C-alpha positions as CSV (number, residue, x, y, z in Angstrom):
1,M,6.5,-11.3,14.4
2,K,8.1,-11.2,11.0
3,V,6.5,-9.7,7.9
4,V,7.7,-10.0,4.3
5,T,6.5,-7.6,1.6
6,F,7.3,-8.0,-2.2
7,G,7.2,-5.4,-5.0
8,E,9.1,-2.7,-6.8
9,L,11.2,0.0,-5.2
10,M,11.4,3.1,-7.4
11,I,13.2,6.4,-7.6
12,R,10.8,9.2,-6.9
13,L,11.6,12.5,-8.8
14,Q,9.5,15.5,-7.8
15,P,9.6,19.3,-8.5
16,Y,10.2,21.3,-5.4
17,N,7.2,22.7,-3.5
18,Y,4.1,22.7,-5.8
19,E,5.8,23.5,-9.1
20,R,4.6,21.9,-12.3
21,F,6.8,19.6,-14.4
22,V,7.0,22.2,-17.1
23,Q,8.3,25.0,-14.8
24,A,10.7,22.9,-12.7
25,D,14.5,23.1,-13.3
26,H,15.5,20.8,-10.5
27,L,13.9,17.8,-8.9
28,E,13.9,16.2,-5.4
29,F,15.3,12.6,-5.4
30,S,13.9,9.9,-3.0
31,F,12.7,6.3,-3.1
32,G,9.3,4.7,-2.7
33,G,7.0,1.9,-3.8
34,G,3.8,0.4,-2.3
35,E,5.2,-2.7,-0.6
36,A,8.4,-1.0,0.5
37,N,6.3,1.7,2.1
38,V,4.5,-0.9,4.1
39,A,7.7,-2.5,5.2
40,V,9.0,0.9,6.5
41,S,5.8,1.4,8.5
42,L,6.1,-2.0,10.1
43,A,9.8,-1.5,10.9
44,N,9.0,1.8,12.6
45,Y,6.4,0.0,14.7
46,G,9.0,-2.4,15.9
47,L,8.2,-5.4,13.9
48,D,10.7,-7.5,12.0
49,A,9.9,-6.4,8.4
50,A,11.7,-7.6,5.3
51,F,11.3,-6.3,1.8
52,V,11.9,-8.5,-1.3
53,T,12.6,-7.2,-4.8
54,K,15.3,-7.2,-7.5
55,L,17.6,-4.2,-7.8
56,P,20.8,-3.5,-9.9
57,T,24.2,-3.8,-8.3
58,H,25.2,-0.3,-9.3
59,A,25.3,2.7,-7.0
60,I,21.6,3.8,-7.6
61,G,20.5,0.2,-6.7
62,Q,22.5,0.4,-3.6
63,A,21.1,3.8,-2.7
64,A,17.6,2.3,-3.0
65,V,18.6,-0.5,-0.6
66,N,20.1,2.0,1.8
67,S,16.9,4.0,1.9
68,L,15.2,1.0,3.5
69,R,18.1,0.0,5.8
70,R,18.1,3.4,7.5
71,F,14.6,2.6,8.8
72,G,15.5,-0.9,10.0
73,V,14.0,-2.9,7.1
74,D,15.6,-6.2,6.5
75,T,17.0,-6.1,2.9
76,S,19.0,-9.3,3.1
77,M,16.5,-11.1,0.7
78,I,16.7,-8.5,-2.1
79,V,18.1,-10.0,-5.3
80,R,20.7,-8.0,-7.0
81,G,20.9,-7.8,-10.8
82,G,19.3,-6.2,-13.8
83,E,20.0,-2.9,-15.5
84,R,17.9,-0.2,-14.0
85,V,15.8,1.1,-11.1
86,G,12.3,2.1,-12.1
87,I,11.4,5.8,-11.8
88,Y,8.2,7.7,-11.1
89,F,7.8,11.4,-11.5
90,N,5.4,13.0,-9.1
91,E,3.8,16.5,-9.5
92,K,2.1,17.5,-6.3
93,G,-1.4,19.0,-6.8
94,A,-3.0,21.7,-4.7
95,S,-6.5,23.1,-4.2
96,Q,-8.4,22.3,-7.4
97,R,-5.4,21.0,-9.3
98,G,-4.9,17.3,-8.9
99,S,-1.5,15.6,-8.5
100,V,0.1,13.9,-11.6
101,C,2.2,10.7,-11.6
102,I,4.2,9.6,-14.6
103,Y,5.9,6.2,-14.7
104,D,9.2,5.4,-16.3
105,R,9.6,1.8,-15.1
106,A,9.9,-0.3,-18.3
107,H,12.8,-2.8,-18.3
108,S,13.4,-2.2,-14.5
109,A,15.2,-5.1,-12.7
110,I,12.1,-6.4,-11.1
111,Q,10.0,-6.1,-14.3
112,E,12.5,-8.3,-16.0
113,A,12.9,-10.8,-13.1
114,S,12.0,-14.4,-13.3
115,T,10.6,-17.0,-10.9
116,A,14.1,-18.5,-10.7
117,D,15.3,-15.3,-8.9
118,F,13.4,-15.9,-5.7
119,D,13.7,-18.8,-3.2
120,W,10.4,-18.4,-1.4
121,D,10.9,-21.3,0.9
122,K,14.0,-19.6,2.3
123,I,12.4,-16.2,2.2
124,F,9.3,-17.4,4.2
125,D,11.3,-19.2,6.9
126,G,10.0,-18.0,10.2
127,V,7.6,-15.5,8.6
128,N,4.1,-14.8,9.9
129,W,2.7,-12.5,7.2
130,F,3.2,-11.8,3.5
131,H,2.0,-8.6,1.8
132,F,1.8,-7.5,-1.9
133,T,-0.3,-5.2,-4.0
134,G,-2.0,-5.2,-7.3
135,I,0.7,-2.9,-8.6
136,T,3.4,-5.7,-8.7
137,P,1.7,-8.2,-10.9
138,A,0.7,-5.3,-13.2
139,L,4.4,-5.1,-14.2
140,G,4.1,-8.1,-16.5
141,P,3.0,-11.8,-16.9
142,N,6.4,-12.9,-15.5
143,V,5.8,-10.9,-12.3
144,V,2.3,-12.4,-12.1
145,D,4.0,-15.8,-12.1
146,I,6.4,-14.7,-9.3
147,C,3.5,-13.4,-7.2
148,R,1.7,-16.7,-7.7
149,E,4.7,-18.7,-6.6
150,A,5.1,-16.5,-3.6
151,C,1.5,-16.9,-2.6
152,K,1.6,-20.7,-3.0
153,A,4.8,-20.9,-0.9
154,A,3.3,-18.6,1.8
155,K,0.1,-20.6,1.9
156,A,2.0,-23.9,2.2
157,R,3.7,-22.5,5.3
158,G,0.6,-21.2,6.9
159,V,1.7,-17.6,6.4
160,K,-1.2,-15.0,6.4
161,I,-1.4,-13.1,3.1
162,S,-2.7,-9.6,2.6
163,C,-3.2,-7.8,-0.7
164,D,-4.0,-4.2,-1.5
165,L,-5.8,-4.3,-4.9
166,N,-4.3,-0.9,-5.9
167,Y,-5.4,-0.8,-9.6
168,R,-3.2,1.3,-11.8
169,G,-4.7,2.0,-15.2
170,K,-1.4,3.3,-16.5
171,L,0.1,-0.2,-16.0
172,W,-2.5,-2.6,-17.3
173,T,-6.1,-2.8,-18.5
174,R,-9.1,-3.7,-16.3
175,E,-9.4,-7.0,-18.1
176,Q,-5.7,-7.9,-17.5
177,A,-6.1,-6.9,-13.8
178,R,-9.3,-9.0,-13.4
179,E,-7.7,-12.1,-14.8
180,A,-4.5,-11.9,-12.8
181,M,-6.1,-10.7,-9.5
182,T,-8.9,-13.3,-9.7
183,D,-6.2,-15.9,-9.7
184,L,-4.0,-14.4,-7.0
185,C,-6.9,-13.4,-4.6
186,Q,-7.7,-17.1,-4.1
187,Y,-4.6,-17.2,-1.8
188,V,-5.4,-13.9,0.1
189,D,-6.7,-13.8,3.7
190,V,-6.9,-10.0,4.1
191,C,-8.0,-7.8,1.2
192,I,-7.5,-4.0,1.2
193,S,-9.4,-1.9,-1.4
194,N,-10.6,1.6,-1.9
195,E,-13.6,3.3,-3.4
196,E,-12.4,2.6,-6.9
197,D,-10.3,-0.6,-6.9
198,A,-13.1,-3.1,-6.3
199,K,-15.1,-1.6,-9.2
200,D,-12.1,-1.3,-11.6
201,V,-10.7,-4.8,-10.9
202,F,-13.8,-6.9,-10.1
203,G,-16.8,-4.7,-11.2
204,I,-18.1,-4.5,-7.6
205,E,-19.2,-1.0,-6.7
206,A,-20.8,0.8,-3.8
207,E,-24.3,2.0,-4.6
208,A,-25.3,5.7,-4.2
209,T,-21.7,6.9,-3.7
210,D,-20.0,9.6,-5.6
211,I,-16.4,9.8,-4.8
212,Y,-16.0,13.0,-6.7
213,A,-18.8,14.7,-4.9
214,G,-17.4,13.4,-1.6
215,S,-20.5,11.4,-0.8
216,I,-20.1,8.2,1.1
217,N,-22.8,5.6,1.6
218,H,-21.9,3.2,4.4
219,E,-24.4,0.5,3.3
220,G,-22.9,0.5,-0.1
221,Y,-19.5,-0.3,1.2
222,K,-20.8,-3.0,3.5
223,S,-22.2,-4.6,0.3
224,V,-18.8,-4.3,-1.5
225,A,-16.9,-5.9,1.4
226,K,-19.4,-8.7,1.7
227,Q,-19.3,-9.4,-2.0
228,L,-15.5,-9.5,-2.0
229,A,-15.4,-11.8,1.0
230,D,-18.0,-14.1,-0.5
231,K,-16.3,-14.3,-3.9
232,F,-12.8,-15.1,-2.6
233,G,-13.2,-16.3,1.0
234,F,-11.3,-13.4,2.5
235,E,-11.2,-13.5,6.3
236,K,-11.2,-9.7,6.4
237,V,-11.9,-6.9,3.9
238,A,-10.7,-3.3,4.6
239,I,-12.0,-0.4,2.5
240,T,-10.5,3.1,2.7
241,L,-13.0,5.9,2.2
242,R,-11.5,9.1,0.7
243,E,-13.8,12.1,0.3
244,S,-11.9,14.3,-2.1
245,H,-13.0,17.9,-1.5
246,S,-9.9,19.1,-3.3
247,A,-6.3,18.1,-3.8
248,S,-5.4,19.8,-0.5
249,D,-8.4,18.7,1.6
250,N,-9.8,15.2,2.0
251,G,-12.1,13.4,4.4
252,W,-10.4,10.1,5.4
253,S,-11.9,7.1,7.1
254,A,-12.2,3.4,6.6
255,M,-14.2,0.3,7.2
256,L,-13.0,-3.2,8.2
257,F,-15.3,-6.2,7.7
258,D,-14.7,-9.4,9.6
259,A,-16.2,-12.3,7.6
260,K,-16.3,-14.8,10.5
261,S,-18.2,-12.6,12.9
262,G,-20.0,-10.6,10.3
263,E,-18.9,-7.4,12.0
264,Y,-18.6,-4.2,10.1
265,C,-16.5,-1.5,11.9
266,F,-16.2,2.1,10.6
267,S,-13.5,4.3,11.9
268,K,-13.8,7.9,12.9
269,K,-13.4,10.4,10.0
270,Y,-10.4,12.8,9.8
271,Q,-10.4,16.0,7.8
272,L,-7.0,16.1,6.3
273,R,-4.9,19.1,5.1
274,I,-2.6,17.2,2.8
275,I,1.2,17.7,2.7
276,D,1.8,14.5,0.6
277,R,-0.8,11.9,-0.2
278,V,1.5,9.4,-1.9
279,G,1.8,6.3,0.3
280,G,-1.4,7.1,2.1
281,G,-3.0,3.7,1.3
282,D,0.3,1.9,2.1
283,S,0.4,3.5,5.5
284,F,-3.1,2.3,6.1
285,G,-2.0,-1.2,5.1
286,G,1.0,-1.1,7.4
287,G,-1.2,0.0,10.3
288,L,-3.7,-2.7,9.6
289,I,-1.1,-5.5,9.4
290,Y,0.5,-4.3,12.7
291,S,-2.9,-4.1,14.4
292,L,-4.0,-7.6,13.3
293,L,-0.6,-9.2,14.2
294,T,-0.7,-7.6,17.7
295,G,-4.2,-8.8,18.5
296,K,-6.2,-5.6,18.3
297,S,-10.0,-5.9,17.9
298,T,-11.7,-5.2,14.6
299,Q,-12.6,-1.7,15.7
300,E,-9.2,-1.0,17.3
301,A,-7.5,-2.2,14.1
302,V,-9.4,0.1,11.7
303,E,-8.9,3.0,14.1
304,F,-5.2,2.5,14.3
305,A,-4.8,2.0,10.5
306,V,-6.7,5.1,9.7
307,A,-4.9,7.2,12.3
308,A,-1.5,6.0,10.9
309,S,-2.6,7.0,7.4
310,A,-3.9,10.4,8.5
311,L,-0.5,11.1,9.9
312,K,1.2,9.9,6.7
313,H,-0.6,12.6,4.8
314,T,1.4,15.2,6.8
315,I,4.8,13.7,5.8
316,E,6.8,14.4,2.7
317,G,7.9,11.3,0.7
318,D,6.6,7.8,0.3
319,Y,7.6,6.5,3.7
320,N,5.4,6.9,6.9
321,M,7.8,7.9,9.6
322,V,5.7,7.7,12.7
323,T,5.7,5.6,15.9
324,V,3.1,3.4,17.6
325,A,2.8,6.0,20.4
326,E,2.0,8.8,17.9
327,V,-0.6,6.7,16.1
328,E,-2.3,5.6,19.3
329,K,-2.4,9.2,20.6
330,L,-4.3,10.3,17.5
331,A,-6.5,7.2,17.4
332,G,-7.3,7.9,21.0
333,G,-8.7,11.3,20.1
334,D,-5.8,13.7,20.4
335,G,-5.7,15.3,17.0
336,S,-5.0,18.8,18.2
337,G,-1.6,19.0,16.6
338,R,-0.3,20.9,19.7
339,I,3.5,21.2,20.1
340,Q,5.0,18.5,22.2
341,R,7.6,19.9,24.8
């Protein structure tokens, strides 16, 4: 099974420990980005995962490529060129202080890419699945065009397409997101959303749910999934359910709706003590794609994806570095955290 993901790979700069930006005098340097994070998850699970983007030819661009190659991600389709690698600064929150993310990605190589940079017929040769997120088209109208061409080429080859809506208010307005994502979602088979994205992008929201109070109404989320599937013809809709008790402690679960059977499956809920929540949604997406490609049932798929994401919250950095065996152990009920000897 081969999966292609497409998006931006960024430098991640972060104060050590839980320092604030204003007190830090040195920063940790790593790489991350929504679709790249998904590719790393899938490579760790043993699938053939390729990541597509555009990166400069200089040493920092090469370091970004190398960060994926070390985990077995196929980087052969990455286009080289442009002037800079996008950056995001991450300040980790704790207890009642939320995390802060500041973007510095204007004029990055992928933001200034054109449709001529990517040969999608070549990229999708022998591919089973294509994944992108709503973050990528938010980079600009030219990147919306690239995403549209990718989706059309994937559809023409019978490649399944998944999209995580991932609305980022710092990148574009709700109106811009709605226009672009309404167009792109007509090609999507599996939609991934969370408690805010469906509302921000499409104005669809769960009734009687307060994400800040940590209150989840299952019937409301069933309605959201059904409305999304009816609007775009999605085969499946996954919704992650985060109950934010504080920056350090979250409840974490998900629902997966299968439109064909009308089945709604809710996962078990995990109470997380968070080490790093960045990439949590991407690790869910990676777990879901793996589950669906390997023939897991709707219930098994959502349990695997949520367990994978629960483990990611314990790992520093964007990438989820866990194995299928570790995920299945947790999904099977062993969340004791006991030492393995």
